[in-house]
N, C-alpha and C positions, 0 to 999 in steps of 0.2 A: 404224451400230447407237446404241444408246441406251443407256449403264448405269445402270443402276439400284447404289444402292448400301440395303440394306434397314436398316428402320425401329428407330429407337432401342431395344431393350428398357427402358419399362416394372417399376418395383418400383414396391414396395407398399413402404413405411415408418413404421412404425408409431415417432408424434409422441414415447409413452410413451419408450424405448426415446434418443429420443437425447440428451445432456450435453455442458452450456458447462459453463465450466470459471468466468462464470458466477454456473452454479446449485453452482458446489461455494462449500462451507465454511472461512474466513477460517481461516487458522491461528491460534493469540490471536500477539497482538505480546506485548515487554515491556514491561511497564509502571512509571512510580516517581511519584510524592508528590516535591509543588518539593517539599516538605520535606524529605523521601531527597535530592533535587539538591543542598539550595542546604544540606540543615541547620540550627544554629541564624542565618547567615549569610545575608546579601542577596544574596550573591552567588560561582559557582563559572564557570567554566573548560571547556569540552569540545573538547578534539582531535580535532577532522575533516579525516582526510586530510593532515593534518600543519600542517591550520591552528588557531588557537589561537582561539574562543570564548568570550565573556563571555555566561553566564545571570545575569539581574540578576535582581532585586523587585523594583518601584519603592517608592515610599513609602505607592499605595494600593492595594498589593494584586498590578497591573498584575506581566508578565511582561516581560523584554526579552530579543532574544538581539542580541548583535552581535558583527562582526570584529572 
């Protein structure tokens, strides 16, 4: 005896109803200027997971972050 399985049911889906997490707007992220971080000086220390990082402004105005 031959056993047959029913065909899978096809369902029409309106693509406009589908959303992806990529379609959602990103929440606003905190933002600071380098002047806010460095103040009047050219160096700031940032503690991340117990490690201290040094953010400094070079003579040419670039930023360097080192551990």
